[in-house]
N, C-alpha and C positions, 0 to 999 in steps of 0.2 A: 457430897456433904461438905467436904473440905472446899471445893470450888465454890459452893454457895457462900460458904463462911467468908472465903477470901474476896469474893465479889462484894458482899455487904460491907466487909472491912474497907476496901478500896472506896466504895461509894461514901461511907461514913468519913474516910479521910478527905474524900473530895469536897464533901460538904463542909467539912470542918474548916478546910482550905478556904473555900469560897466565904464562909462565915467570917473567918479571920481576916480575908481581904477587906470584907465589908467593914469589920470592926476597926482595921487599920485605916481605911479610907474614911471612917468616921471621927478619927481621933483629932483631925485638922480642923481650923476653924472654918465655918460656913464661907461660901465664895461672896454672899452678900456682904459679910461682915468685913471682908478683906477689902472688897470695893468700896465701902464706906470709909474704911481706914485710910485707904490711899487718899481719897478725896480730903480727908481732915487734914493729911499731912500737907496736900497742895494748897489747901485753903490759905494758909499765911502768906504765901508768896502770890497767891492769884487775887486776893482781896485788893490789895494795893493797885494792881493794874485795872481792875474792874472800876474801882473808885476814882483814880486819878487819870486813867487813860481812856477806857472804854465809855464810862459815863459822860465825861466832857465832850467826847466825841459825838455821841449820840445826841446829847443836848446842842451842839453846835449845828448838826444837821437838822434838827428841828427848827433851830432859830433862823437858818438859811431860807426857811418857807415862810417868814413873818417879817412885819415891818418895823421890828424892835429898834428903837432910837433912844439915845440918853436925853434926858431932862423932858420927856414926854409925860403929860399928864394923861393923855387918853390910853385905854388898855391896848395892849398888843394885838393885832389883828392877824389872822391867817390870810396870806395873798398867794399861795401857790408858788409857781415857778417865776413870778415876776422878776425877782432879784436875778435869776439866772438868765432871763431874757434881757435885762438891762446890761448884765455883765458881758453877754455876746456881742454888744455894740460898744462896749468901752474900750476904746483903742488905748487909753493910757495903761489899763490892767494888762492887756495883751502885750504892750511894749515892754512893761515891767516883767511879763513872763518870758519875753525873748531875752531880756538882760539877764534873768535868773538862769536860763539854760546856758547862755555864753559864760556866766560866772562860774555854774556848776561843771561844765566840761573845761573850763580855762583853769580851774584849780584843780580838778581831780586828775587830769592827765599828767601835769608837770608834777603833781605830788607822788603819784605812783612811780614815775620815772626815777625822780630823785631819791625817793624812800628805797626803791630796789637797789639803786647803786650804792646807798648808805649801808642797807642790810647786808649786801654782799661784802662790803668792806669790813663791816664789825664782825662778820663770821669768820674773818681770817685770824690767824694766830699773830696778834699784834701785841706789842708791849703796851701796858696800861689800857687794855681793851675794856676792862671794868668801868675804867673812868670815862671813856669815850661813850660807852653805852649808857652810862648815867647822865653824861651831858645831853645826848641824843633825846632823851624823853622830857627834858626841862620845859620846852614849849607845850607839850601836852599838860604838864602839871600847872600851868598858868591859866587862870581865868580868863575868858575872852575878853572882858571888860579891861584888864591889866594889859593884855597884848594890845588892845586897840590904843589904850592911852600911850602905850610906850611907842607904838609905830607912829602915832601922831606927832611925838616928839622927834621921830627920825625924819619924818617929812616937813618938818616945820620949815616954812620959806625964810624965817630970819635966822634962826640959830640951829637948824637941823643938822644931825650928823651927815646926811646924804648931800645937802647942799654945801656945807662946809668942805666936805671931801672933793667934790666936783671944783669949788673955787680953788682949793690947794692944788688941784691938778691942772688948773687952766682950761678946764672944759665948760666954762660959762659962769654966769653969776648966780645960777640956781633958780628954781621956779617953785610955784605953789602946786605941788604934786595932786593933793587932794582937791584943789578948787578948779583945776584945769579940765575943760570938756574932754579933751583927748588922753589925758593922762590919769584921771580919777579911777576909772575902772581898772586899768592895767596895775596901777598902785595898789589897790585893794586886793585884787588877785593875788599880787605877790605876798601880801601879809596872809592872805588865806593859805597859800601853799606852805608857808613857812610854819604857820600855827598848827595845820593838820598833818605836816609830815611825819611827826614822831610816831602817832598811832599806827600809821601805815607801815612805818619801819619796824615797829615792835611785832606786828602781825607777820610781815614777811620774814623777820629774823626767826621768829618761831617755827615758821615752815621750812626754813633753810636747815635749821638745827635737827628737824625730824628726817631729813634725807640722809640715808645710809651713806657713810663715808666709803663703804666697800665698792659702791658703785662708781664713785668718782675714781678710786684708785684702779678699778678694772679698766675703766675708760682711758685713763692714763697710760696704764700698761699696754693698752691696744693702740697707743699713739693718738689719741684724741687731743687736739688743743683745747685751750681754756673756753674759746668761743663754741666748740663742738660738745664740750662737756656741759656748758650751760644750756644749749639747746636741746641735747638728747637726754641729760640726765636731771639737771636742776630745775629747769622750766616745767617739765611734765609733773615732777613732784610738787612743784610750788603753784602750780595752776589753779587747782581748787580754792587755796587761800587767796591768791591774786584776785580771782573772779569774785570772791565774797567780800573782800576789803574794798574793791573797787565800786561794787554796787553799793555797799553802806556809805562809803565817801561820797558818792554822787547824790545819795539821799539826804545826808547830813549837809552837804554843801548847798543844795537847792533849798533846804528849808532854814539857811543861815538868817540870823538876825542881829544878835548882840555886836559882832564883830563890825559888820557894815554899818550898824546904827551908831556905834561910837566913833568909827572913822569920819563918815561922811553924813550920816542921817539920810542916805538916799540921793543927796546932792552930788554935784551941781547941776542944777536942770534936769534932774531925774535920772542922771546917767549911772548912776549906782543904785537905784530904787529897786531892790528885789521884790518878789511877790509877797514875802512876808512882811516887809516894811510898807507895803501898798495897803495890805489888809490891816496893819496895825494903825497907819494914819486914818483910814476909813473908820475904824472902830473908836479909837481914843482921841483923835483929834477933831473928827467931824461927827462922831457920835452915831454912825450908821452901822448899828451892831448886826442887823439881818443882813445887810448887803456885804459887811466884811465876813459874816459866816458862809455866805455863798462862795465868796473867794477861796476861804479854807476848805470847802468842799470840793472845788474844782482841783485845788492843789493835792488834796488827799486822793482823789480819782486818779490823777496822773501818776503820783508816785505809786498807788497800787497797781497801775497797768504796768509801769517799769518794773515793779518787783515780780509781777506775775511773769512778765516776759524773761526776766532773768531765772526764776525758778524753773520754768518750762525748758530754757536753754541748758540748766543744769541737769535737769532730768533726761533730757535727750543725750546730753554728753555722757551721763552715766550709763544709759542703755547702750551706747555704741561702745563704751569702755568694757 
């Protein structure tokens, strides 16, 4: 009799526990409601991206398959891949594409090396380090148009700072740096390196500050020199940041427009005509909107492939780690 009562009591307590668990689990909001609430919170940030980035991108892709032109009275017609076929035989565009790759690599590599050296210097215990760090980000805070105008004055053949300095040092009478066929692209690359080095420095400096000092101290106690500490301690910790900022810099530099447009407008003789400048001229100087949109699609495809290769390499590197 007692055993039966205890069994029923334990069964009752068990059912009560299961009921309590069900009641406890039912006190929270439904999962669908939480999901809708999350989308509602993300929507303010997602909406501008859809309107200002995804929407124009899709419209540009659609435009690339049409014969859209400015000042045309006839309706725009669908022409399929004709623009891309013509683009494949356009030697001027592919020459600008080659110049764009030279420009992107020529700016990105020195930009990273100089920024790495500056970041290592600013990471040391120096006097007035706060002032040096503030001055290091000044080029980043300046608009590209202002940077271009300032460097045009520096490169001015008549009264530019560069030519005046060369004359004072007895190194020649100066030259027109931005109009010479051999000097225009290197001169513009110097400006690109100067203008973009600040953001790379800030990113690398943040990565350096996240490296534990205990590792450096332990390596120093073991007798490791400065180069060995950099190779075995600093660089492994800095490598993810370095890869990310280098990939982003390459994409930004390849898509450059304002800086080169203000400095040379693509001249002389197309020596600094980057792909973005070429597409701009086709669209707004010659009115070939469909053809310019096809150029934009090719550039987007190239950048997407490069970004995919970077992400695959990062994932494989993470798997090996």
